[in-house]
LODRENNU-298676 format. One line per 4 residues: number of its first residue (from 1); their letters; for each residue x, y, z of C-alpha. Coordinates in pm, 1 decimal. Layout:
N
NUM	a	X:Y:Z  ...
***
This chain:
183
1	mrrl	6566.7:2205.0:-5692.9  6264.5:2208.8:-5462.9  5916.2:2293.2:-5578.4  5573.8:2239.0:-5383.5
5	teag	5271.7:2080.6:-5558.7  4937.7:2026.6:-5437.8  4797.6:1682.1:-5420.4  4452.0:1636.1:-5260.4
9	gria	4471.2:1948.8:-5024.5  4833.2:1837.0:-4920.2  5137.0:1977.1:-5011.7  5427.3:1731.2:-5083.0
13	eeta	5778.8:1867.1:-5134.2  5982.1:1754.1:-5409.6  6348.2:1764.7:-5450.3  6517.7:1735.5:-5798.6
17	grpr	6217.8:1555.8:-5943.0  6206.7:1292.1:-5657.7  5932.4:1300.8:-5395.9  6012.2:1330.0:-5018.7
21	ephs	6051.4:1020.2:-4853.5  5708.0:965.1:-4663.6  5836.4:914.7:-4333.4  6106.1:1193.4:-4333.3
25	pena	5980.8:1491.8:-4113.6  5792.0:1800.7:-4223.5  5949.4:2106.2:-4251.8  5791.7:2430.7:-4143.0
29	rera	5616.2:2506.6:-4457.9  5446.5:2180.4:-4490.5  5353.7:2212.9:-4106.7  5168.0:2512.3:-4177.3
33	nrrw	4997.9:2418.4:-4474.9  4883.2:2067.8:-4297.9  4762.8:2276.4:-3974.5  4588.4:2527.6:-4207.7
37	qevl	4406.0:2245.9:-4389.2  4315.3:2145.0:-4051.4  4182.3:2475.1:-3908.6  3987.6:2460.8:-4230.1
41	qetr	3806.5:2127.1:-4188.5  3743.4:2232.3:-3814.3  3573.1:2544.0:-3951.6  3372.5:2390.1:-4160.6
45	vaqt	3238.7:2163.7:-3896.3  3152.7:2417.4:-3642.1  3013.7:2692.5:-3903.5  2776.9:2422.9:-3986.6
49	ggqi	2666.8:2366.2:-3673.5  2645.4:2712.0:-3557.9  2472.4:2844.0:-3883.5  2178.5:2558.1:-3845.5
53	lfgf	2137.4:2690.6:-3449.7  2137.5:3040.6:-3580.4  1880.9:2997.1:-3859.7  1665.1:2838.3:-3600.3
57	llsl	1693.5:3128.2:-3370.5  1612.8:3372.3:-3632.1  1297.1:3180.0:-3723.1  1178.9:3212.6:-3353.1
61	afta	1098.5:3583.8:-3329.0  865.9:3529.2:-3643.9  649.3:3269.1:-3483.0  303.3:3347.4:-3333.6
65	rfre	423.7:3201.2:-2987.2  705.5:3418.5:-2969.9  481.3:3712.5:-2847.1  384.9:3524.9:-2590.7
69	ldgf	735.4:3509.9:-2415.0  756.8:3683.6:-2097.7  1050.5:3965.8:-2022.5  1288.1:3702.0:-1918.4
73	drgl	1272.9:3462.3:-2187.8  1263.1:3760.5:-2458.0  1582.5:3894.8:-2287.1  1741.4:3553.4:-2302.7
77	yvvt	1675.2:3541.8:-2670.9  1833.4:3840.5:-2747.9  2151.2:3706.0:-2546.3  2138.9:3398.7:-2722.5
81	vvla	2102.0:3595.5:-3050.7  2396.1:3805.2:-2984.8  2616.3:3497.5:-2864.4  2510.2:3314.6:-3215.3
85	vsst	2607.4:3620.8:-3404.8  2914.5:3658.7:-3219.5  3003.6:3266.6:-3274.2  2968.0:3276.8:-3623.4
89	aali	3188.5:3612.9:-3663.9  3438.6:3410.0:-3470.1  3413.8:3123.3:-3711.9  3450.7:3251.7:-3994.6
93	apvs	3708.3:3501.5:-3921.9  4016.7:3269.4:-4017.6  3879.8:3287.2:-4355.7  3891.2:3684.5:-4365.4
97	lhrc	4231.9:3652.1:-4174.8  4379.7:3444.9:-4441.2  4231.3:3642.2:-4734.5  4349.5:3957.6:-4574.6
101	lsgl	4693.7:3812.0:-4533.3  4748.8:3597.6:-4851.3  5065.3:3611.5:-5025.1  5249.4:3796.5:-4723.9
105	rlke	5431.0:3479.1:-4576.4  5251.8:3522.6:-4278.3  5127.4:3148.8:-4304.5  5225.5:3033.0:-3920.9
109	evvt	5096.6:3338.4:-3774.1  4768.0:3327.2:-3982.5  4742.3:2959.1:-3888.6  4784.9:3044.5:-3468.2
113	aagr	4560.1:3346.1:-3466.1  4299.4:3107.7:-3663.1  4320.3:2871.2:-3408.5  4270.0:3081.9:-3164.9
117	lmic	3981.1:3258.5:-3316.9  3857.3:2901.4:-3364.0  3863.9:2824.7:-2961.4  3699.6:3176.3:-2921.2
121	gmvl	3394.9:3069.5:-3175.6  3368.9:2756.4:-2984.7  3334.5:2897.3:-2632.0  3090.0:3133.2:-2768.3
125	ltlt	2890.2:2866.1:-2925.0  2874.9:2648.3:-2663.6  2738.0:2937.8:-2484.7  2450.6:2971.7:-2757.5
129	vact	2392.6:2600.5:-2736.2  2323.6:2673.1:-2340.1  2136.3:2986.5:-2399.4  1903.7:2814.1:-2662.9
133	lmli	1861.6:2499.6:-2442.2  1781.4:2717.1:-2140.1  1523.6:2945.8:-2354.2  1338.1:2603.8:-2520.1
137	lnvv	1359.8:2421.2:-2186.6  1221.2:2728.8:-1975.5  917.7:2769.2:-2212.8  845.0:2368.6:-2255.6
141	lgss	874.8:2316.2:-1900.5  756.0:2645.5:-1738.5  1031.5:2615.0:-1469.2  1333.7:2787.3:-1489.5
145	lvag	1484.7:2585.3:-1175.8  1444.6:2261.8:-1332.1  1553.7:2407.5:-1702.9  1879.2:2541.1:-1532.9
149	iivg	1982.8:2202.6:-1375.3  1920.7:2050.1:-1698.9  2137.4:2311.7:-1889.5  2415.0:2289.6:-1600.8
153	gvml	2406.7:1907.3:-1650.7  2443.5:1932.8:-2048.1  2697.5:2196.5:-2036.8  2906.1:2017.7:-1794.9
157	wfal	2897.5:1733.0:-2071.3  3008.6:1997.5:-2323.5  3294.3:2092.2:-2058.6  3435.2:1733.0:-2062.4
161	swyv	3402.5:1612.9:-2384.8  3521.7:1948.8:-2584.4  3769.5:2080.2:-2349.0  3852.6:1855.9:-2056.4
165	vpyr	3920.5:1532.6:-2242.5  4126.9:1710.4:-2523.1  4338.7:1871.0:-2291.6  4368.9:1612.2:-2075.3
169	lrrk	4490.5:1406.3:-2373.0  4723.8:1678.7:-2490.1  4912.2:1676.5:-2121.2  4964.3:1285.6:-2186.6
173	gpsr	5114.4:1321.7:-2530.7  5451.3:1315.4:-2607.4  5632.8:1631.2:-2515.5  5663.6:1837.1:-2809.0
177	prng	5695.9:2231.4:-2840.2  5379.0:2410.6:-2824.0  5329.9:2610.3:-3152.3  4961.7:2731.4:-3137.7
181	ger	4782.3:2438.1:-3109.4  5034.4:2214.5:-3271.3  4933.4:1849.8:-3243.2
***
């Protein structure tokens, strides 16, 4: 007799009333459930950062100093808000995806699609941060060139820490089948 029980957010398989051995490999269902939990945790972190940034951006339009912005800065603001909204949509999409497909036995497909949406959301969030930083530095420093150089340096750091390092580690890791971002 096999049944699944939830304990602390993890799925543990029991066979004939006995728990599985702790070091035995996980089955496909357990792997999908573990990967889904990982996506949810990652989503919570990214959403929080995106929501704080979006809230900051929304408040800017209602300040007295906003009226003093020139055409470039206003245009940059609009692009930044659109990127923030798009990032929010992509980062929240896994929840909607799961809810719409719940019970259809498509967990592996949902996890794979959610992972892709998370990557898209993170790229959009990176662009939102870049545009926000450019807007702030351009207003504070009064120089688009200096602001652009600083933003370029910060985006290089984002690219290294968010994308280059993880993908280099992924290539160095043990060779396993790649299942939509499986670790």
